[in-house]
N, C-alpha and C positions, 0 to 999 in steps of 0.2 A: 503493500499500500504506500502510495506517495501523495504528498501535497505539493501542488505546484501553482504557480502564478499564472493565472489566465491572461490570454491576449485578445485584442479586440476582434481578431478572426474567429475566436472561439464563441461569438455571440449566439449564432444559430443553434449550436450544440447546447449552450447554457439555456437558451429560451426554451428549447424542446425538453430540457431536463425538469425546468420547474413547471411546465405544463404537464408533464408526466406525474409529478408529484401531485399536483392539484388533481388530476384524473384519478389517482390511485389511493387518496387519503380520504376516508370516510369523515365527515364533519370537519373538513379543513378550515371552515369558517370559525370554528371554535378554537382551533390551535394557532393558525397563522393568519387568519382573515385574508388569505389569497384567493383572487378569483382571476379567471381568463381575461386578459386585456386590462386589468387595473393594478394588480400588485402579484408579485413584483413587477413593476412596470418597466417597459422597455428603455425609457430615458434613463432611470435609475441604474439599470444593469450595464447600459453603454458608458455611463458616467464612471461607474466603478471600474469597467475595463480600462477606460481611457486614463484613469488616475493610477493604474497599476495596483489597485487594492482588492481585486477580486482573485479568489483562490479556488482551485478544483481539487478533489480528492479523487484518485484514480486507484483502482484495484485490478492488477493485471490488465491495464489499459482501459478498463471500462470506467465511465464517469459514475461515482456513487455518492458524491458530495459536493456542495459548492457553498460559498460565502464571501462576503465582503468583510474586510477588517479595516476600520478606519481609526486614525490615531486622534485622540481627544473626544470630548462629549460635548453636545450642544446644550442649549439652555433647557431643552424639553427633558433632560436627564436630571437635572437640579433638584426637582422635587422629590425624587425617589431617595428612600432612607437606604443607603447602601451599607453593608457590613463593614467596609473599610472606607474611611473618609480619604478622597484623593483629589488633587487638583485636576482640572480639565486635561492638562498636558501630561498626565501621569496614568492615563487610561487609554485603553483601546476598546472599540465597541464592534461587536459582531453583528452584521445586518444579514438578511435573508438566508440565514442557515437552512439548507436543504439536504435531507438524506433520501437516497432512493429507496423506495419501498421494498425493493428486493433485497436489502441487506439491513433492514430495520430490526433491531433486537439481537443481531449478531455481535458477538463480542470479537475483538480482533487482537 
């Protein structure tokens, strides 16, 4: 299993990956509030790719996970009572973490 930085040319593969998660996750609205055409939204995925903060998890060459990791947190995270108090520049935030339904529950 490997974690690699995604490239802009991976967009179609990533879009299909999230669509597959939406299609195969009962009650997706309860867990991620994702819907086809709205979220994860295309502009957001492209922005993460262009900024170099989108990552893919591959297992034997198969895409099994995707996420964006940004440094710092925005104002919308400030009201949350975190277990560790940290400045905005001391944290990273994981966005749009998705795991393929084919590997859910599998320990690695």
